[in-house]
C-alpha positions, 0 to 999 in steps of 0.5 A: 563417666563422661567420655572425652578424648582430646581435652574439652572434646566429648566422645560420647554422651550418656542419656538415661531415660526415666519415668513412671511405668507405662509412659512409653520409655522403651518404645521411645528408645526403640523408635528413635533407633529404628525410625519405626514403631516396634510391634513389641518392646521388652520391659527394659531395653539394653543400652542403645547407641545412636551413631556419631552420624545421627546428629550434626555435632558428630557425637555418639549418643548412648541411651540407657533404659530403666525400670521405675520398680522398687526391685530396680531402685539401686540400678536406677540410682546408679545409672542416674548418677552416671548420666550426662543427661536425663530424659524424664517421661510422662504419658500424654494420655495419663495426666497423673504421670505429668503431676508425678514429675514435680511431686516425685521425679524432679525432687528425687533427682535433687535428693540424689544430687543429680547435676545433669541437665533434664529434658522433659518428654511427653510420650504418646501424643497421638493418644491424647484426648482431643477434647482436652487440649493442653498448652505445653508452655503454660503447664510447664512454665511453673514447673520449669520456674521451680526446677531450673535444671529442666533444659527443655520440654517436648512432646512426641509420638513413637507411633507416628514418629512425631519429634522422636529424633528431636528428644535425643537431639535436645538431650545431646545438645544440653550436654554439648552446649549447656545453657546453665553456665551462660544464661540466667533464665530468671533474669534473662541475661548472660551470667557474670562469668560468661560476660567476663569470658566474652570480654576477654575474647573481645579484647583479644580480638580488638587488636588496635585496642580502639574499643571496637571490632572493625570489619577486618577484626570481625572477619578474622574473628569469624575465620578463627572460630568458624573457618569461614569469612563473613561477606560484606553484606553479612557484616552490614546485616549483623551491625544493622541487627545490633543498632536496631536492638541496642544503643551503643552497640555499634560506633563509627569504629565498628562493633562495641563490647556492648554489641558483641555481648548482645549478639551472644545473648541473642544467639542464646535466646534464639537457641543457637547456644552452639554458636557461643559455645564454639567461640568459647571453646576456640579461646580455650574455655571448658564447660565451667568457663575456665581455661582448660587444663591443656592450655595451661602448661603448668610445670610438673613437680617430680618430688614432694620437696619441690615447689612452684614459683613465678619466673622473673619474666612473669614478675616483671609483667605483674609489676607493669600491670600493677602500674597500669591499673594504679590509675592514681599512681598512689602505689596501691590498688583500690578495690575498683582498680583491682576489680578492673584488672580481673574483669576478664578472669572468671572471678576475682581470685583473692576474695576467698580463703586462703587469699583474702586478707593474706597480704599487705594492705594500706590503712585504707584497705588498698593492696600494695605492690608488695602485697600484690606480688605476695598474693601471686606468690602465694597462689602460685605456690598453692594452686599453680594452675589457677595462678597461670590461668589468672595470669593469661586472663589478665593479659600475659602475652608471653610463652605460658611455659616461661611463666612458672618454674619448678624449684630444685629439691630441698634435699639437693639444696641441703647437700649443696648448702644453698638454695636458689628459691625466691619464695619460702614456705614457713610453718608456724607452730605453737600452743594457744595464746603463744602469739602465732596470729600476732606474728602473722599479722605483723608480717603484713603490717596489721596492727597489734590487737589485745583481743584473742581470737583462736585460729581453728583453720590453717591460715596464710600470710605472705609478704616481700622481705627486703634483704641487705643489698636490695634483693628481695624474697617472699615469705609465706607463713602458714599458721598451724592450729595446735589442734591440727598438728597431730593430723598434719604430722600423720601425713609422712610427706607433711614437711616436704613443702616446709622451708622452715619451721617456727615454734612460738611459746609465751615466755611468761607461761611455763606450760606454753614453753613445755607444749612448744617444746613437745611440738618441736620434738614431734616435728623433729622426729617426723622430719627424721623419720621421713627424711624431710627434716627442716630448719627450725627456730624457737621464738620466745614471744611476750619477752617484755613480760616477766618470764617464768623461772628458769625460762631462758635456761631451759630454752637455751639448753634444749636448743643446744641439745638439738643443735639449733639457734638460741631462742629469738625474743620478741615483745608482746606487740612484736614491734621488732618482727623484722628481726624475726623475719630476717632470721626466718629468711636466713634459716630458709636460705641455709637449708643445711643448718638448724635442723634439730636432732633428737637422741634417736636421730643422733643414734641413727646417724652414728649407726649409719656412720659406723656401718659406712666405716665398716663397709669401707674397711671391708672394701679396703681389706678385700682390695688389699687381699685381692692385690696380694693374691694377684701378686703371688699368682704373677710370681708363680707364673713368672717362675714356672715360665723361667723354668 
């Protein structure tokens, strides 16, 4: 596995050398380590370590030799999968070994799903037939076009030590300063995620927000990243290079964003990837160009029934950001306005599941303020680190530790009979065609559709619910497909994250009611067994259709037996969904109520009460006996004393 100490800092690079037999693998390793050509080399060398001062980056390199024999194939595969970089060798005096790279070795690495960068090395350069000269760039260009994982190609000679140290320098560099995340070799342009990261860095350094880096800002940037100021002549030289190569790269105010991006593209083209990586890492980016975990102080949950939500400070910031990017002041964000907001994040976070279509939008598809805040609440609940990273990327300037908070345990809320949460997570259960998806759609204002589309995967919606008095809470509804209930309940802690569970059934279909009751009992039993019992509500959907006989009586009897509220009736088109939402919210805010009790659970509670009462009786009896014995002893002592 890659060696790391401090976050984002490698403590070692593991390079595996592979290739056909007789291509010079062992001699190459030995020559690199000893700076001399060995008279004798064993077939496969033990791991060889180049110390930290061997190369300028100060990171030691461990070189692993391998055998290409069939007997050693298992060990070879294991070593390749543990590699940070792979050196593939061919012999310059054996053209067939070069052909084998593209016909066997490179396809084999792909087959094994090796993601490490590859350095192609031609060994035995001193033995090449001078009558058959070869243009390395011309030969390797089509191979590198086909296999983008090749970082660089080089030829060397262990006998004459020509370019031997360079082989492992390039291998180390490919790991410490990889090209793939930054640059698209085919298009010869910076990759989108790299551009987004550099844009954020530019905006952070543009302190006066005039769209350009002045000489003073450039100098401050240089000192921050490289601990050395730029001389006036160097600043002039940088600007001149940019002006000569790109129009609009320099303005009267200084270096523009276009010029800043051009400079980094130029560094990469010239092979100076370490310069761009030094900048990116100084501003907190990892090798995937996402903010490192060590600069994301996500609060830790100490129990499964805790959750993470945004603080009021972070929500106030988001309201301000929404107004800032709502350029036409229509109370919603158009796709272009939304994209502008996240232009400095690794990518737009809500274009993938489970966030896409999870919040309220206008008929034109624009994101409302409630929808915007709900998406953040959902992301914070499911992926707090991603939420905090995106918050920082769009400009949150407060203390990151003040952006998120961990809620109190639900078990404590039950004992206190109240909760301090602002975001509630609701599981929605029910058989097929009971109206689960319709309920979720109504929560985010989506119009009713009579077309039935079965839900096969877990899906979410979230929205802000206005309360009497003006306060707001956020409801997250998670639809649990009927086929997925068994797998969900197999996890003992599955209900820990749930604040309230809703069970829908089609009140016109007796089977739907029976299946919903079964699901309710299954969840109630899991809650009793795990200690994570949750308030539950029954929703009689399609109430405007003719109910099956005894529908109301059966459902009312079950809720009374379990100690729950009576079923909530709603029509086919869920026009009265606000009533359902307010009831869900009320149940979530009273975590000690509406928790169903099965007969087994009631017996268990009575038994515990009996045991507790017995213990109390024994304690009182023993205490009284001790008091009597003590009194008798005191009287005997007094009598003896008087005598």
